[in-house]
C-alpha positions as CSV (number, residue, x, y, z in Angstrom):
1,M,1.1,1.6,-34.7
2,V,3.8,-0.1,-32.5
3,F,1.5,-0.4,-29.5
4,D,0.3,-4.0,-29.1
5,P,-0.5,-5.1,-25.5
6,W,-1.5,-8.6,-26.6
7,D,1.9,-9.3,-28.1
8,A,4.3,-11.2,-25.8
9,G,7.3,-9.4,-27.2
10,F,5.7,-6.0,-26.5
11,V,4.7,-7.0,-22.9
12,A,8.3,-8.3,-22.3
13,D,9.8,-4.9,-23.3
14,P,7.3,-2.1,-24.1
15,Y,9.8,0.7,-23.7
16,P,11.1,0.9,-27.3
17,A,7.5,1.1,-28.5
18,Y,6.8,3.9,-26.0
19,R,9.8,5.8,-27.4
20,E,8.1,5.7,-30.8
21,L,4.8,6.7,-29.4
22,R,6.3,9.8,-27.8
23,E,7.8,10.8,-31.1
24,Q,4.5,10.3,-32.9
25,G,2.5,12.8,-30.8
26,R,0.9,13.7,-27.5
27,A,-2.5,12.0,-28.0
28,L,-2.8,9.0,-30.3
29,W,-6.0,7.4,-31.4
30,W,-5.9,3.6,-30.9
31,E,-8.7,1.9,-32.8
32,A,-8.4,-1.6,-31.1
33,T,-10.1,-0.3,-27.9
34,G,-11.3,3.1,-29.0
35,Q,-9.0,5.0,-26.7
36,W,-6.6,8.0,-26.9
37,L,-3.1,6.9,-25.8
38,V,-1.2,9.6,-23.8
39,P,2.6,8.8,-23.6
40,H,4.3,11.9,-22.4
41,Y,5.1,12.6,-18.7
42,D,3.8,16.2,-18.5
43,D,0.5,15.3,-20.1
44,V,0.0,12.2,-17.9
45,S,0.8,14.1,-14.8
46,S,-1.5,17.0,-15.7
47,L,-4.4,14.8,-16.7
48,L,-4.2,12.8,-13.5
49,R,-5.0,16.1,-11.7
50,D,-7.6,17.4,-14.3
51,R,-11.1,17.3,-12.9
52,R,-12.5,17.3,-16.5
53,L,-11.6,13.6,-16.5
54,G,-12.9,11.0,-14.1
55,R,-12.5,7.3,-13.2
56,T,-16.3,7.1,-13.6
57,Y,-18.9,9.2,-15.4
58,L,-21.9,8.0,-13.5
59,H,-21.8,10.8,-10.9
60,R,-22.7,13.2,-13.8
61,F,-24.2,11.2,-16.6
62,S,-26.2,8.0,-17.3
63,H,-24.7,5.4,-19.6
64,E,-27.1,6.6,-22.4
65,E,-26.2,10.3,-21.9
66,F,-22.5,9.5,-22.1
67,G,-22.9,7.4,-25.2
68,R,-21.9,4.2,-23.6
69,E,-23.5,0.8,-23.1
70,A,-24.3,-0.3,-19.5
71,P,-22.4,-3.4,-18.4
72,P,-24.3,-6.7,-18.6
73,P,-26.5,-7.2,-15.5
74,E,-24.7,-10.4,-14.6
75,H,-21.5,-8.4,-14.0
76,E,-23.2,-6.2,-11.4
77,P,-21.5,-7.7,-8.3
78,F,-18.1,-6.8,-9.7
79,H,-19.2,-3.2,-10.7
80,V,-20.9,-2.6,-7.3
81,L,-17.8,-3.7,-5.5
82,N,-15.4,-1.8,-7.8
83,G,-17.6,1.3,-8.1
84,N,-17.7,2.0,-4.4
85,G,-14.0,1.9,-3.9
86,L,-11.8,5.0,-3.6
87,L,-10.1,4.3,-7.0
88,D,-13.3,4.6,-9.0
89,L,-15.3,7.2,-6.9
90,E,-15.3,10.8,-7.9
91,D,-16.1,13.9,-5.8
92,P,-18.1,14.6,-3.8
93,A,-18.4,10.9,-2.8
94,H,-14.6,10.4,-3.2
95,A,-13.7,13.2,-0.9
96,R,-16.1,12.0,1.8
97,V,-14.9,8.3,1.7
98,R,-11.2,9.2,1.5
99,R,-11.6,11.6,4.4
100,L,-13.2,8.8,6.5
101,V,-10.8,6.1,5.4
102,A,-7.8,8.4,6.2
103,K,-9.2,8.7,9.8
104,A,-8.6,4.9,10.2
105,F,-5.6,4.4,7.8
106,T,-3.2,6.8,9.5
107,P,0.6,7.2,9.4
108,R,0.5,5.8,13.0
109,T,-1.3,2.7,11.7
110,V,1.4,2.2,9.1
111,E,4.2,2.7,11.6
112,R,2.5,0.2,14.0
113,L,2.8,-2.4,11.3
114,V,6.5,-1.8,10.4
115,P,8.0,-4.3,13.0
116,A,5.5,-7.0,11.8
117,V,6.4,-6.2,8.1
118,R,10.1,-6.6,8.8
119,S,9.6,-9.8,10.8
120,L,7.4,-11.3,8.1
121,A,10.0,-10.4,5.4
122,E,12.8,-11.8,7.3
123,G,10.9,-15.0,8.0
124,L,10.1,-15.5,4.4
125,V,13.7,-14.9,3.3
126,Q,15.0,-17.3,6.0
127,Q,12.7,-20.0,4.6
128,L,13.9,-19.3,1.1
129,L,17.5,-19.6,2.4
130,A,16.7,-22.9,4.1
131,D,15.2,-24.2,0.9
132,G,18.4,-23.2,-1.0
133,G,16.5,-20.9,-3.3
134,G,13.3,-21.2,-5.3
135,D,10.7,-18.9,-6.9
136,L,11.1,-15.5,-5.5
137,L,7.5,-14.7,-6.6
138,T,5.7,-17.3,-4.6
139,A,8.3,-17.5,-1.7
140,V,8.6,-13.8,-0.9
141,A,6.9,-11.4,-3.3
142,E,3.4,-12.7,-3.0
143,P,3.0,-13.8,0.6
144,L,4.5,-10.7,2.2
145,P,1.9,-8.0,1.0
146,V,-1.0,-10.5,1.4
147,A,0.1,-11.2,5.0
148,V,0.6,-7.5,5.7
149,I,-2.9,-6.5,4.3
150,A,-4.4,-9.4,6.2
151,E,-2.7,-8.2,9.4
152,L,-3.9,-4.7,8.7
153,L,-7.5,-5.8,8.2
154,G,-7.5,-8.4,11.0
155,V,-8.1,-11.4,8.8
156,P,-7.6,-14.6,10.9
157,E,-4.5,-16.5,9.8
158,G,-6.5,-19.6,8.8
159,D,-8.4,-17.5,6.2
160,R,-5.5,-15.7,4.6
161,G,-5.1,-18.3,1.8
162,L,-8.5,-17.1,0.4
163,L,-7.3,-13.6,-0.3
164,R,-4.8,-14.0,-3.1
165,P,-7.0,-16.1,-5.4
166,W,-10.0,-13.6,-4.9
167,S,-7.7,-10.7,-5.7
168,A,-6.2,-12.2,-8.8
169,D,-9.6,-13.0,-10.2
170,I,-11.0,-9.5,-9.5
171,C,-7.9,-7.9,-11.0
172,G,-8.4,-9.8,-14.3
173,M,-11.1,-7.3,-15.1
174,F,-8.6,-4.5,-15.2
175,E,-6.9,-5.8,-18.3
176,L,-7.9,-4.6,-21.8
177,R,-10.8,-6.5,-23.3
178,P,-11.3,-9.2,-20.7
179,D,-13.1,-12.2,-22.0
180,E,-16.4,-13.6,-20.5
181,E,-14.6,-16.3,-18.5
182,T,-12.4,-13.6,-16.8
183,A,-15.6,-11.7,-16.1
184,R,-17.3,-14.8,-14.6
185,R,-14.3,-15.4,-12.3
186,A,-14.3,-11.7,-11.2
187,V,-18.0,-11.8,-10.4
188,R,-17.7,-15.0,-8.4
189,A,-14.7,-13.6,-6.5
190,S,-16.6,-10.3,-5.9
191,V,-19.6,-12.2,-4.4
192,E,-17.4,-14.5,-2.2
193,F,-15.0,-11.8,-1.0
194,S,-17.9,-9.4,-0.2
195,S,-19.8,-12.1,1.7
196,Y,-16.6,-12.9,3.7
197,L,-16.0,-9.3,4.6
198,R,-19.6,-8.8,5.7
199,G,-19.1,-11.5,8.2
200,L,-15.8,-10.0,9.4
201,I,-17.4,-6.5,9.7
202,A,-20.2,-8.0,11.8
203,E,-17.7,-9.6,14.1
204,R,-15.8,-6.4,14.5
205,R,-19.0,-4.5,15.3
206,A,-19.6,-6.9,18.1
207,R,-15.9,-7.1,19.3
208,P,-13.8,-4.1,18.0
209,G,-10.0,-4.6,17.8
210,E,-6.9,-2.7,16.8
211,D,-7.4,-3.6,13.1
212,L,-8.4,-1.3,10.2
213,I,-11.9,-2.8,9.9
214,S,-12.6,-1.7,13.4
215,G,-11.2,1.7,12.6
216,L,-13.4,2.0,9.5
217,I,-16.5,1.1,11.6
218,A,-15.6,3.8,14.1
219,A,-14.7,6.5,11.6
220,H,-17.2,9.3,11.3
221,D,-17.6,13.0,10.9
222,D,-20.5,15.5,10.6
223,E,-21.5,13.9,7.3
224,G,-21.9,10.4,8.8
225,R,-20.1,7.1,8.6
226,L,-19.0,4.8,5.9
227,S,-21.7,2.5,4.6
228,E,-21.1,-1.3,4.8
229,Q,-20.5,-1.4,1.0
230,E,-18.0,1.4,1.2
231,M,-16.1,-0.5,3.9
232,I,-16.2,-3.7,1.9
233,S,-15.0,-1.9,-1.3
234,T,-12.2,-0.2,0.7
235,C,-10.9,-3.5,2.1
236,V,-10.9,-5.1,-1.3
237,L,-9.1,-2.2,-2.9
238,L,-6.5,-2.2,-0.2
239,L,-5.8,-5.9,-1.0
240,N,-5.9,-5.6,-4.8
241,A,-3.9,-2.4,-5.1
242,G,-1.7,-3.1,-2.1
243,H,-0.5,-6.5,-3.2
244,E,-0.5,-6.4,-7.0
245,A,1.8,-3.4,-7.2
246,T,4.1,-4.6,-4.5
247,V,4.4,-8.1,-5.9
248,N,5.3,-6.9,-9.3
249,T,7.6,-4.2,-8.1
250,T,9.5,-6.9,-6.1
251,V,10.0,-9.4,-9.0
252,N,10.3,-6.8,-11.8
253,G,12.8,-4.9,-9.5
254,W,14.9,-8.0,-8.9
255,W,14.9,-8.8,-12.6
256,A,16.1,-5.3,-13.3
257,L,18.8,-5.6,-10.6
258,F,20.1,-8.9,-12.1
259,R,20.4,-7.2,-15.4
260,N,22.4,-4.3,-13.7
261,P,24.9,-6.2,-11.5
262,A,26.9,-3.1,-10.7
263,Q,23.8,-1.4,-9.3
264,L,22.9,-4.5,-7.3
265,A,26.4,-4.8,-5.9
266,D,26.4,-1.1,-4.9
267,L,23.0,-1.5,-3.2
268,R,24.2,-4.6,-1.3
269,R,27.2,-2.6,0.0
270,N,25.0,0.5,0.8
271,P,21.6,-0.7,2.0
272,E,20.9,2.8,3.3
273,K,20.1,3.6,-0.3
274,L,17.0,1.4,-0.2
275,S,14.4,4.1,0.0
276,T,15.8,5.9,-3.1
277,A,16.3,2.5,-4.8
278,V,12.7,1.4,-4.3
279,D,11.4,4.5,-6.0
280,E,13.8,4.1,-8.9
281,L,12.8,0.4,-9.4
282,M,9.1,1.6,-9.5
283,R,10.0,4.1,-12.1
284,Y,12.3,1.9,-14.2
285,D,9.8,-1.0,-14.6
286,T,6.4,0.3,-13.7
287,P,4.0,-2.3,-12.2
288,L,0.9,-0.5,-13.5
289,Q,1.5,0.4,-17.1
290,M,-1.8,2.1,-18.0
291,F,-4.5,4.0,-16.1
292,E,-7.7,4.8,-17.9
293,R,-9.9,7.9,-17.4
294,W,-13.2,9.1,-19.0
295,V,-13.3,12.6,-20.6
296,L,-16.2,14.3,-18.8
297,D,-15.7,17.7,-20.6
298,E,-13.9,18.3,-23.8
299,I,-10.1,18.7,-23.4
300,R,-7.2,19.6,-25.7
301,I,-3.9,17.6,-25.6
302,G,-1.5,19.5,-27.8
303,D,-3.2,20.0,-31.1
304,T,-5.7,17.2,-30.5
305,V,-9.3,18.0,-29.2
306,V,-10.6,15.0,-27.2
307,P,-14.4,15.1,-27.0
308,R,-16.6,14.4,-24.0
309,G,-17.4,10.7,-23.8
310,A,-14.0,9.6,-25.0
311,E,-11.6,7.5,-22.9
312,V,-7.9,8.3,-22.5
313,A,-5.3,5.7,-21.6
314,L,-2.5,7.3,-19.5
315,L,0.7,5.3,-20.2
316,F,2.5,5.3,-16.8
317,G,5.3,3.1,-18.2
318,S,6.0,5.6,-21.0
319,A,5.7,8.7,-18.8
320,N,8.2,7.2,-16.3
321,R,10.7,6.8,-19.2
322,D,10.2,10.2,-20.7
323,P,13.5,11.9,-21.4
324,A,11.8,15.3,-21.2
325,R,11.4,14.6,-17.4
326,F,14.1,12.1,-16.5
327,A,17.8,12.3,-17.4
328,D,18.9,9.0,-19.0
329,P,15.5,7.4,-18.4
330,D,16.5,4.0,-19.8
331,V,19.3,3.8,-17.2
332,L,18.6,2.2,-13.8
333,D,20.1,4.7,-11.4
334,L,19.5,3.8,-7.7
335,D,21.0,7.1,-6.7
336,R,18.4,9.1,-8.7
337,A,17.2,11.8,-6.3
338,D,15.0,13.8,-8.6
339,N,12.4,11.1,-9.2
340,P,8.7,12.2,-9.3
341,H,7.6,8.9,-10.9
342,L,3.9,8.4,-11.4
343,S,3.6,4.8,-10.3
344,F,1.5,5.8,-7.3
345,G,-0.7,8.1,-9.4
346,A,-1.3,11.8,-8.7
347,G,-4.1,14.1,-7.8
348,I,-7.1,13.1,-5.7
349,H,-6.5,9.4,-6.6
350,Y,-2.9,9.3,-5.4
351,C,-2.4,6.0,-3.7
352,L,-3.5,6.2,-0.1
353,G,-1.4,3.1,0.7
354,A,1.9,4.4,-0.8
355,P,3.7,4.8,2.6
356,L,2.8,1.2,3.5
357,A,3.9,-0.1,0.0
358,R,7.3,1.6,0.4
359,R,7.8,0.1,3.9
360,E,6.9,-3.4,2.5
361,L,9.3,-3.0,-0.4
362,E,12.1,-1.7,1.8
363,A,11.6,-4.6,4.2
364,S,11.5,-7.2,1.3
365,F,14.6,-6.0,-0.5
366,G,16.4,-5.2,2.8
367,A,15.8,-8.8,4.1
368,L,17.4,-10.2,0.9
369,L,20.3,-7.8,0.9
370,T,21.4,-8.1,4.5
371,D,24.9,-9.3,5.4
372,G,23.6,-12.6,6.8
373,V,22.1,-13.6,3.5
374,P,24.3,-14.8,0.7
375,P,23.9,-13.0,-2.7
376,L,21.1,-14.2,-5.0
377,R,21.8,-15.6,-8.4
378,L,19.3,-16.0,-11.3
379,V,18.6,-19.6,-12.3
380,E,16.8,-18.9,-15.6
381,E,15.7,-15.9,-17.6
382,P,12.1,-15.3,-16.6
383,R,9.0,-15.0,-18.8
384,W,6.3,-12.4,-18.5
385,R,2.7,-13.3,-17.6
386,D,-0.1,-12.7,-20.0
387,G,-1.6,-9.2,-19.2
388,Y,-0.2,-5.8,-19.9
389,V,-2.0,-3.3,-17.6
390,I,-0.8,-5.0,-14.4
391,R,2.5,-6.3,-15.7
392,G,4.6,-8.9,-14.0
393,L,6.7,-12.1,-14.3
394,E,5.3,-15.6,-14.3
395,R,8.1,-16.6,-11.8
396,L,11.6,-15.7,-10.8
397,L,13.8,-18.7,-10.0
398,V,16.8,-17.8,-7.8
399,E,19.5,-19.6,-5.8
400,F,22.0,-18.3,-3.2
């Protein structure tokens, strides 16, 4: 099979392989990890909404009942942290936690952040300009979303340097077949990040502010409040999901624009297209390539019966390039209006932070495309990082 997420060539350009997968069928058994690969848009979109699948199975089955081994006890801090976040909860717990988080993480909260987001983006771009160029990844793409999430949570400025390393170590566990060293780093980061947030939550209980943690503490309804662990897991998820996707959309997007100079020139002339352009960049080179789900009850995908206890790998990158849904899917079209890409997911796990992510991306691209900033030029062809699920560049060197 052409699918090889540990091959550097595949990671650099998986889209020809996805084309072959779509031609081979709708559900393809992949022996290397014991998963069913699902490459078609309609199937991925449908299965994201299908309650016969779940991010976890522990709300209905024990590990033994589901035919799976429990994770090693020494990995427990990571699984406790991850398992209490919105991304891995299932109903009824998911509905309760999402409802309470939504009370704090409102559209008004996002709009309140917009001036700060723009100011941060402009400041980072001005520094890059003063330096005469540099690595767009470390100069703009990484610091912006981390600073925004830190601002949202009320993390003191002096502590913000802790966040990116913790997040990177935790996210290593989302790759396929992580090794034991990756697991050790993820566990250590889970313990340290959780301990830090407990202290921050205690401070906000004593002295509430305008930040999201204060809002999470105050959020309640007839069913009660968020537990401390649910608050911690929510904050970690906001950082992990909020910055990984935004970082990779930024650098992957610029790499796509450099390879499509006519589209880049048009966007520079017409910055009002930014909102449409951001969605097209997310579709064209998807930051999260794969999303895994457990089969809780037997399902049928085309002619294939997938039994309970199996795992499906929903290929977002393939779905977003499916010609059955997108006209000329391999063409970057920043004017594409009909663009229901799946990069933010769908169904009950649709990304709660999608409006904030869009605002960050519009601010970041907008600050680099404004009239007062000279056009960017690529210094060298970039290389892709190891890792397929969360896919991004090692660096992106640019000059003005």
